[in-house]
PDB file with SEQRES, HELIX, SHEET and CRYST1 records, atoms N, CA, C and O in Angstrom:
SEQRES   1 A   62  MET LEU LEU ARG LYS ILE GLU VAL PHE LEU ARG ARG THR          
SEQRES   2 A   62  GLY MET PRO ALA THR ARG PHE GLY ARG LEU ALA THR HIS          
SEQRES   3 A   62  ASP PRO ARG PHE VAL LEU ASP LEU ARG ASN GLY ARG MET          
SEQRES   4 A   62  PRO ARG PRO HIS THR GLU GLU ARG VAL GLU HIS PHE MET          
SEQRES   5 A   62  ASN LYS TYR ARG GLU ASP HIS HIS ALA PHE                      
HELIX    1 AA1 LEU A    2  THR A   13  1                                  12    
HELIX    2 AA2 ALA A   17  THR A   25  1                                   9    
HELIX    3 AA3 PHE A   30  ARG A   35  1                                   6    
HELIX    4 AA4 PRO A   42  HIS A   59  1                                  18    
CRYST1    1.000    1.000    1.000  90.00  90.00  90.00 P 1           1          
ATOM      1  N   MET A   1      15.622  64.739  -5.222  1.00  0.00           N  
ATOM      2  CA  MET A   1      15.289  65.718  -4.229  1.00  0.00           C  
ATOM      3  C   MET A   1      13.847  65.705  -3.886  1.00  0.00           C  
ATOM      4  O   MET A   1      12.999  65.636  -4.775  1.00  0.00           O  
ATOM      5  N   LEU A   2      13.554  65.766  -2.691  1.00  0.00           N  
ATOM      6  CA  LEU A   2      12.153  65.620  -2.205  1.00  0.00           C  
ATOM      7  C   LEU A   2      11.309  66.812  -2.762  1.00  0.00           C  
ATOM      8  O   LEU A   2      10.196  66.611  -3.249  1.00  0.00           O  
ATOM      9  N   LEU A   3      11.831  67.981  -2.684  1.00  0.00           N  
ATOM     10  CA  LEU A   3      10.928  69.092  -3.118  1.00  0.00           C  
ATOM     11  C   LEU A   3      10.476  68.982  -4.634  1.00  0.00           C  
ATOM     12  O   LEU A   3       9.356  69.306  -5.029  1.00  0.00           O  
ATOM     13  N   ARG A   4      11.468  68.493  -5.409  1.00  0.00           N  
ATOM     14  CA  ARG A   4      11.130  68.356  -6.804  1.00  0.00           C  
ATOM     15  C   ARG A   4       9.991  67.253  -6.980  1.00  0.00           C  
ATOM     16  O   ARG A   4       9.085  67.441  -7.793  1.00  0.00           O  
ATOM     17  N   LYS A   5      10.049  66.220  -6.284  1.00  0.00           N  
ATOM     18  CA  LYS A   5       9.087  65.207  -6.300  1.00  0.00           C  
ATOM     19  C   LYS A   5       7.663  65.757  -5.782  1.00  0.00           C  
ATOM     20  O   LYS A   5       6.608  65.449  -6.336  1.00  0.00           O  
ATOM     21  N   ILE A   6       7.738  66.519  -4.775  1.00  0.00           N  
ATOM     22  CA  ILE A   6       6.480  67.201  -4.235  1.00  0.00           C  
ATOM     23  C   ILE A   6       5.870  68.086  -5.304  1.00  0.00           C  
ATOM     24  O   ILE A   6       4.673  68.014  -5.581  1.00  0.00           O  
ATOM     25  N   GLU A   7       6.704  68.919  -5.898  1.00  0.00           N  
ATOM     26  CA  GLU A   7       6.234  69.904  -6.858  1.00  0.00           C  
ATOM     27  C   GLU A   7       5.572  69.160  -8.092  1.00  0.00           C  
ATOM     28  O   GLU A   7       4.544  69.616  -8.593  1.00  0.00           O  
ATOM     29  N   VAL A   8       6.147  68.057  -8.555  1.00  0.00           N  
ATOM     30  CA  VAL A   8       5.539  67.236  -9.558  1.00  0.00           C  
ATOM     31  C   VAL A   8       4.255  66.659  -9.128  1.00  0.00           C  
ATOM     32  O   VAL A   8       3.331  66.603  -9.940  1.00  0.00           O  
ATOM     33  N   PHE A   9       4.111  66.220  -7.912  1.00  0.00           N  
ATOM     34  CA  PHE A   9       2.994  65.708  -7.355  1.00  0.00           C  
ATOM     35  C   PHE A   9       1.863  66.636  -7.257  1.00  0.00           C  
ATOM     36  O   PHE A   9       0.712  66.282  -7.513  1.00  0.00           O  
ATOM     37  N   LEU A  10       2.219  67.954  -6.846  1.00  0.00           N  
ATOM     38  CA  LEU A  10       1.207  68.996  -6.682  1.00  0.00           C  
ATOM     39  C   LEU A  10       0.667  69.439  -8.099  1.00  0.00           C  
ATOM     40  O   LEU A  10      -0.536  69.645  -8.258  1.00  0.00           O  
ATOM     41  N   ARG A  11       1.584  69.582  -9.133  1.00  0.00           N  
ATOM     42  CA  ARG A  11       1.129  69.791 -10.450  1.00  0.00           C  
ATOM     43  C   ARG A  11       0.214  68.767 -10.955  1.00  0.00           C  
ATOM     44  O   ARG A  11      -0.836  69.116 -11.495  1.00  0.00           O  
ATOM     45  N   ARG A  12       0.532  67.492 -10.820  1.00  0.00           N  
ATOM     46  CA  ARG A  12      -0.192  66.448 -11.428  1.00  0.00           C  
ATOM     47  C   ARG A  12      -1.548  66.152 -10.717  1.00  0.00           C  
ATOM     48  O   ARG A  12      -2.494  65.649 -11.324  1.00  0.00           O  
ATOM     49  N   THR A  13      -1.592  66.487  -9.415  1.00  0.00           N  
ATOM     50  CA  THR A  13      -2.863  66.206  -8.796  1.00  0.00           C  
ATOM     51  C   THR A  13      -3.688  67.516  -8.517  1.00  0.00           C  
ATOM     52  O   THR A  13      -4.840  67.452  -8.089  1.00  0.00           O  
ATOM     53  N   GLY A  14      -3.092  68.634  -8.762  1.00  0.00           N  
ATOM     54  CA  GLY A  14      -3.774  69.900  -8.557  1.00  0.00           C  
ATOM     55  C   GLY A  14      -4.020  70.222  -7.099  1.00  0.00           C  
ATOM     56  O   GLY A  14      -4.856  71.070  -6.788  1.00  0.00           O  
ATOM     57  N   MET A  15      -3.284  69.539  -6.165  1.00  0.00           N  
ATOM     58  CA  MET A  15      -3.471  69.850  -4.787  1.00  0.00           C  
ATOM     59  C   MET A  15      -2.748  71.039  -4.331  1.00  0.00           C  
ATOM     60  O   MET A  15      -1.568  71.181  -4.652  1.00  0.00           O  
ATOM     61  N   PRO A  16      -3.351  71.902  -3.613  1.00  0.00           N  
ATOM     62  CA  PRO A  16      -2.635  73.056  -3.045  1.00  0.00           C  
ATOM     63  C   PRO A  16      -1.547  72.612  -2.119  1.00  0.00           C  
ATOM     64  O   PRO A  16      -1.642  71.583  -1.450  1.00  0.00           O  
ATOM     65  N   ALA A  17      -0.489  73.428  -2.093  1.00  0.00           N  
ATOM     66  CA  ALA A  17       0.725  73.115  -1.262  1.00  0.00           C  
ATOM     67  C   ALA A  17       0.376  73.024   0.333  1.00  0.00           C  
ATOM     68  O   ALA A  17       0.913  72.207   1.081  1.00  0.00           O  
ATOM     69  N   THR A  18      -0.567  73.947   0.730  1.00  0.00           N  
ATOM     70  CA  THR A  18      -0.958  73.854   2.119  1.00  0.00           C  
ATOM     71  C   THR A  18      -1.700  72.664   2.474  1.00  0.00           C  
ATOM     72  O   THR A  18      -1.503  72.119   3.560  1.00  0.00           O  
ATOM     73  N   ARG A  19      -2.544  72.218   1.635  1.00  0.00           N  
ATOM     74  CA  ARG A  19      -3.330  71.005   1.880  1.00  0.00           C  
ATOM     75  C   ARG A  19      -2.394  69.767   1.925  1.00  0.00           C  
ATOM     76  O   ARG A  19      -2.546  68.896   2.781  1.00  0.00           O  
ATOM     77  N   PHE A  20      -1.417  69.711   0.978  1.00  0.00           N  
ATOM     78  CA  PHE A  20      -0.507  68.654   0.899  1.00  0.00           C  
ATOM     79  C   PHE A  20       0.292  68.626   2.255  1.00  0.00           C  
ATOM     80  O   PHE A  20       0.497  67.545   2.808  1.00  0.00           O  
ATOM     81  N   GLY A  21       0.736  69.786   2.783  1.00  0.00           N  
ATOM     82  CA  GLY A  21       1.438  69.745   3.985  1.00  0.00           C  
ATOM     83  C   GLY A  21       0.632  69.278   5.191  1.00  0.00           C  
ATOM     84  O   GLY A  21       1.117  68.589   6.088  1.00  0.00           O  
ATOM     85  N   ARG A  22      -0.627  69.699   5.153  1.00  0.00           N  
ATOM     86  CA  ARG A  22      -1.495  69.347   6.298  1.00  0.00           C  
ATOM     87  C   ARG A  22      -1.694  67.765   6.204  1.00  0.00           C  
ATOM     88  O   ARG A  22      -1.612  67.078   7.222  1.00  0.00           O  
ATOM     89  N   LEU A  23      -1.927  67.271   5.093  1.00  0.00           N  
ATOM     90  CA  LEU A  23      -2.157  65.790   4.906  1.00  0.00           C  
ATOM     91  C   LEU A  23      -0.898  64.873   5.105  1.00  0.00           C  
ATOM     92  O   LEU A  23      -0.968  63.779   5.665  1.00  0.00           O  
ATOM     93  N   ALA A  24       0.219  65.393   4.616  1.00  0.00           N  
ATOM     94  CA  ALA A  24       1.414  64.611   4.682  1.00  0.00           C  
ATOM     95  C   ALA A  24       2.174  64.730   5.983  1.00  0.00           C  
ATOM     96  O   ALA A  24       2.787  63.752   6.412  1.00  0.00           O  
ATOM     97  N   THR A  25       2.162  65.909   6.648  1.00  0.00           N  
ATOM     98  CA  THR A  25       3.029  66.164   7.794  1.00  0.00           C  
ATOM     99  C   THR A  25       2.266  66.866   8.892  1.00  0.00           C  
ATOM    100  O   THR A  25       2.848  67.079   9.956  1.00  0.00           O  
ATOM    101  N   HIS A  26       1.068  67.227   8.731  1.00  0.00           N  
ATOM    102  CA  HIS A  26       0.319  68.038   9.704  1.00  0.00           C  
ATOM    103  C   HIS A  26       0.876  69.414   9.952  1.00  0.00           C  
ATOM    104  O   HIS A  26       0.763  70.002  11.027  1.00  0.00           O  
ATOM    105  N   ASP A  27       1.531  69.925   8.804  1.00  0.00           N  
ATOM    106  CA  ASP A  27       2.136  71.164   8.829  1.00  0.00           C  
ATOM    107  C   ASP A  27       1.786  71.936   7.545  1.00  0.00           C  
ATOM    108  O   ASP A  27       2.453  71.748   6.528  1.00  0.00           O  
ATOM    109  N   PRO A  28       0.743  72.810   7.567  1.00  0.00           N  
ATOM    110  CA  PRO A  28       0.385  73.501   6.283  1.00  0.00           C  
ATOM    111  C   PRO A  28       1.547  74.381   5.704  1.00  0.00           C  
ATOM    112  O   PRO A  28       1.435  74.773   4.542  1.00  0.00           O  
ATOM    113  N   ARG A  29       2.598  74.700   6.399  1.00  0.00           N  
ATOM    114  CA  ARG A  29       3.646  75.495   5.910  1.00  0.00           C  
ATOM    115  C   ARG A  29       4.864  74.660   5.311  1.00  0.00           C  
ATOM    116  O   ARG A  29       5.842  75.215   4.813  1.00  0.00           O  
ATOM    117  N   PHE A  30       4.725  73.320   5.400  1.00  0.00           N  
ATOM    118  CA  PHE A  30       5.777  72.343   5.015  1.00  0.00           C  
ATOM    119  C   PHE A  30       6.381  72.611   3.686  1.00  0.00           C  
ATOM    120  O   PHE A  30       7.600  72.762   3.600  1.00  0.00           O  
ATOM    121  N   VAL A  31       5.600  72.683   2.626  1.00  0.00           N  
ATOM    122  CA  VAL A  31       6.093  72.933   1.246  1.00  0.00           C  
ATOM    123  C   VAL A  31       6.698  74.333   1.191  1.00  0.00           C  
ATOM    124  O   VAL A  31       7.785  74.502   0.638  1.00  0.00           O  
ATOM    125  N   LEU A  32       5.992  75.389   1.777  1.00  0.00           N  
ATOM    126  CA  LEU A  32       6.564  76.735   1.700  1.00  0.00           C  
ATOM    127  C   LEU A  32       7.954  76.735   2.381  1.00  0.00           C  
ATOM    128  O   LEU A  32       8.866  77.392   1.879  1.00  0.00           O  
ATOM    129  N   ASP A  33       8.138  76.021   3.504  1.00  0.00           N  
ATOM    130  CA  ASP A  33       9.342  75.961   4.294  1.00  0.00           C  
ATOM    131  C   ASP A  33      10.416  75.195   3.318  1.00  0.00           C  
ATOM    132  O   ASP A  33      11.553  75.657   3.229  1.00  0.00           O  
ATOM    133  N   LEU A  34      10.087  74.166   2.678  1.00  0.00           N  
ATOM    134  CA  LEU A  34      11.007  73.519   1.860  1.00  0.00           C  
ATOM    135  C   LEU A  34      11.521  74.402   0.699  1.00  0.00           C  
ATOM    136  O   LEU A  34      12.704  74.427   0.361  1.00  0.00           O  
ATOM    137  N   ARG A  35      10.519  75.138   0.106  1.00  0.00           N  
ATOM    138  CA  ARG A  35      10.849  76.151  -0.870  1.00  0.00           C  
ATOM    139  C   ARG A  35      11.869  77.166  -0.378  1.00  0.00           C  
ATOM    140  O   ARG A  35      12.691  77.677  -1.139  1.00  0.00           O  
ATOM    141  N   ASN A  36      11.792  77.434   0.879  1.00  0.00           N  
ATOM    142  CA  ASN A  36      12.661  78.423   1.466  1.00  0.00           C  
ATOM    143  C   ASN A  36      13.953  77.810   2.057  1.00  0.00           C  
ATOM    144  O   ASN A  36      14.707  78.478   2.764  1.00  0.00           O  
ATOM    145  N   GLY A  37      14.177  76.535   1.746  1.00  0.00           N  
ATOM    146  CA  GLY A  37      15.496  75.941   2.118  1.00  0.00           C  
ATOM    147  C   GLY A  37      15.473  74.965   3.444  1.00  0.00           C  
ATOM    148  O   GLY A  37      16.490  74.459   3.916  1.00  0.00           O  
ATOM    149  N   ARG A  38      14.244  74.798   3.928  1.00  0.00           N  
ATOM    150  CA  ARG A  38      14.101  73.745   5.033  1.00  0.00           C  
ATOM    151  C   ARG A  38      14.625  72.444   4.573  1.00  0.00           C  
ATOM    152  O   ARG A  38      14.367  72.002   3.453  1.00  0.00           O  
ATOM    153  N   MET A  39      15.391  71.804   5.476  1.00  0.00           N  
ATOM    154  CA  MET A  39      15.857  70.388   5.175  1.00  0.00           C  
ATOM    155  C   MET A  39      15.029  69.459   6.085  1.00  0.00           C  
ATOM    156  O   MET A  39      15.181  69.540   7.304  1.00  0.00           O  
ATOM    157  N   PRO A  40      14.218  68.640   5.584  1.00  0.00           N  
ATOM    158  CA  PRO A  40      13.494  67.690   6.423  1.00  0.00           C  
ATOM    159  C   PRO A  40      14.253  66.585   6.985  1.00  0.00           C  
ATOM    160  O   PRO A  40      15.257  66.221   6.372  1.00  0.00           O  
ATOM    161  N   ARG A  41      13.896  65.953   8.144  1.00  0.00           N  
ATOM    162  CA  ARG A  41      14.596  64.864   8.732  1.00  0.00           C  
ATOM    163  C   ARG A  41      14.280  63.655   7.781  1.00  0.00           C  
ATOM    164  O   ARG A  41      13.295  63.660   7.044  1.00  0.00           O  
ATOM    165  N   PRO A  42      15.154  62.645   7.842  1.00  0.00           N  
ATOM    166  CA  PRO A  42      14.930  61.384   7.061  1.00  0.00           C  
ATOM    167  C   PRO A  42      13.611  60.755   7.347  1.00  0.00           C  
ATOM    168  O   PRO A  42      12.967  60.278   6.412  1.00  0.00           O  
ATOM    169  N   HIS A  43      13.153  60.718   8.581  1.00  0.00           N  
ATOM    170  CA  HIS A  43      11.892  60.113   8.930  1.00  0.00           C  
ATOM    171  C   HIS A  43      10.750  60.870   8.314  1.00  0.00           C  
ATOM    172  O   HIS A  43       9.736  60.270   7.956  1.00  0.00           O  
ATOM    173  N   THR A  44      10.887  62.219   8.175  1.00  0.00           N  
ATOM    174  CA  THR A  44       9.777  63.123   7.589  1.00  0.00           C  
ATOM    175  C   THR A  44       9.836  62.821   6.029  1.00  0.00           C  
ATOM    176  O   THR A  44       8.779  62.731   5.404  1.00  0.00           O  
ATOM    177  N   GLU A  45      10.971  62.675   5.443  1.00  0.00           N  
ATOM    178  CA  GLU A  45      11.050  62.385   3.978  1.00  0.00           C  
ATOM    179  C   GLU A  45      10.359  61.038   3.746  1.00  0.00           C  
ATOM    180  O   GLU A  45       9.665  60.894   2.739  1.00  0.00           O  
ATOM    181  N   GLU A  46      10.508  60.084   4.594  1.00  0.00           N  
ATOM    182  CA  GLU A  46       9.888  58.739   4.308  1.00  0.00           C  
ATOM    183  C   GLU A  46       8.380  58.878   4.491  1.00  0.00           C  
ATOM    184  O   GLU A  46       7.629  58.278   3.722  1.00  0.00           O  
ATOM    185  N   ARG A  47       7.892  59.656   5.496  1.00  0.00           N  
ATOM    186  CA  ARG A  47       6.467  59.836   5.649  1.00  0.00           C  
ATOM    187  C   ARG A  47       5.874  60.428   4.454  1.00  0.00           C  
ATOM    188  O   ARG A  47       4.845  59.973   3.955  1.00  0.00           O  
ATOM    189  N   VAL A  48       6.562  61.525   3.943  1.00  0.00           N  
ATOM    190  CA  VAL A  48       6.033  62.257   2.721  1.00  0.00           C  
ATOM    191  C   VAL A  48       6.052  61.335   1.479  1.00  0.00           C  
ATOM    192  O   VAL A  48       5.095  61.351   0.705  1.00  0.00           O  
ATOM    193  N   GLU A  49       7.086  60.558   1.276  1.00  0.00           N  
ATOM    194  CA  GLU A  49       7.163  59.676   0.234  1.00  0.00           C  
ATOM    195  C   GLU A  49       5.962  58.645   0.307  1.00  0.00           C  
ATOM    196  O   GLU A  49       5.240  58.387  -0.656  1.00  0.00           O  
ATOM    197  N   HIS A  50       5.849  58.142   1.447  1.00  0.00           N  
ATOM    198  CA  HIS A  50       4.752  57.109   1.754  1.00  0.00           C  
ATOM    199  C   HIS A  50       3.327  57.902   1.482  1.00  0.00           C  
ATOM    200  O   HIS A  50       2.449  57.314   0.851  1.00  0.00           O  
ATOM    201  N   PHE A  51       3.143  59.047   1.894  1.00  0.00           N  
ATOM    202  CA  PHE A  51       1.951  59.751   1.595  1.00  0.00           C  
ATOM    203  C   PHE A  51       1.667  59.766   0.096  1.00  0.00           C  
ATOM    204  O   PHE A  51       0.619  59.342  -0.393  1.00  0.00           O  
ATOM    205  N   MET A  52       2.697  60.295  -0.604  1.00  0.00           N  
ATOM    206  CA  MET A  52       2.477  60.460  -2.041  1.00  0.00           C  
ATOM    207  C   MET A  52       2.149  59.105  -2.772  1.00  0.00           C  
ATOM    208  O   MET A  52       1.302  59.033  -3.663  1.00  0.00           O  
ATOM    209  N   ASN A  53       2.897  58.027  -2.317  1.00  0.00           N  
ATOM    210  CA  ASN A  53       2.636  56.689  -2.972  1.00  0.00           C  
ATOM    211  C   ASN A  53       1.261  56.175  -2.693  1.00  0.00           C  
ATOM    212  O   ASN A  53       0.582  55.656  -3.579  1.00  0.00           O  
ATOM    213  N   LYS A  54       0.823  56.330  -1.368  1.00  0.00           N  
ATOM    214  CA  LYS A  54      -0.501  55.871  -0.974  1.00  0.00           C  
ATOM    215  C   LYS A  54      -1.608  56.664  -1.769  1.00  0.00           C  
ATOM    216  O   LYS A  54      -2.555  56.071  -2.284  1.00  0.00           O  
ATOM    217  N   TYR A  55      -1.448  58.025  -1.846  1.00  0.00           N  
ATOM    218  CA  TYR A  55      -2.385  58.920  -2.507  1.00  0.00           C  
ATOM    219  C   TYR A  55      -2.539  58.384  -3.966  1.00  0.00           C  
ATOM    220  O   TYR A  55      -3.648  58.194  -4.465  1.00  0.00           O  
ATOM    221  N   ARG A  56      -1.456  58.168  -4.570  1.00  0.00           N  
ATOM    222  CA  ARG A  56      -1.418  57.698  -5.988  1.00  0.00           C  
ATOM    223  C   ARG A  56      -2.179  56.423  -6.118  1.00  0.00           C  
ATOM    224  O   ARG A  56      -3.000  56.266  -7.022  1.00  0.00           O  
ATOM    225  N   GLU A  57      -1.900  55.443  -5.160  1.00  0.00           N  
ATOM    226  CA  GLU A  57      -2.635  54.244  -5.233  1.00  0.00           C  
ATOM    227  C   GLU A  57      -4.052  54.365  -4.968  1.00  0.00           C  
ATOM    228  O   GLU A  57      -4.830  53.750  -5.698  1.00  0.00           O  
ATOM    229  N   ASP A  58      -4.498  55.093  -4.000  1.00  0.00           N  
ATOM    230  CA  ASP A  58      -5.882  55.242  -3.599  1.00  0.00           C  
ATOM    231  C   ASP A  58      -6.710  56.152  -4.595  1.00  0.00           C  
ATOM    232  O   ASP A  58      -7.923  55.980  -4.713  1.00  0.00           O  
ATOM    233  N   HIS A  59      -6.044  57.109  -5.297  1.00  0.00           N  
ATOM    234  CA  HIS A  59      -6.790  57.846  -6.301  1.00  0.00           C  
ATOM    235  C   HIS A  59      -6.444  57.534  -7.776  1.00  0.00           C  
ATOM    236  O   HIS A  59      -6.870  58.217  -8.707  1.00  0.00           O  
ATOM    237  N   HIS A  60      -5.695  56.527  -7.916  1.00  0.00           N  
ATOM    238  CA  HIS A  60      -5.292  56.106  -9.260  1.00  0.00           C  
ATOM    239  C   HIS A  60      -4.675  57.240 -10.054  1.00  0.00           C  
ATOM    240  O   HIS A  60      -4.884  57.375 -11.260  1.00  0.00           O  
ATOM    241  N   ALA A  61      -3.917  58.042  -9.345  1.00  0.00           N  
ATOM    242  CA  ALA A  61      -3.329  59.169  -9.927  1.00  0.00           C  
ATOM    243  C   ALA A  61      -1.990  58.850 -10.607  1.00  0.00           C  
ATOM    244  O   ALA A  61      -1.120  58.215 -10.013  1.00  0.00           O  
ATOM    245  N   PHE A  62      -1.837  59.301 -11.867  1.00  0.00           N  
ATOM    246  CA  PHE A  62      -0.627  59.130 -12.665  1.00  0.00           C  
ATOM    247  C   PHE A  62       0.025  57.892 -12.240  1.00  0.00           C  
ATOM    248  O   PHE A  62       1.074  57.533 -12.774  1.00  0.00           O  
TER     249      PHE A  62                                                      
END                                                                             
């Protein structure tokens, strides 16, 4: 589940949810909306996964 992956990412990086949303989707409310039941489109899920993978590579995070 995408939200679970994002929550782990946020905990491990210490990144605020609003910053994550801005960087990954240009929507600071993205994570809050997911927590409230929003279902992202498949393309958005791919973008978010790509963002997290790239961030890990670039910052040598976990």
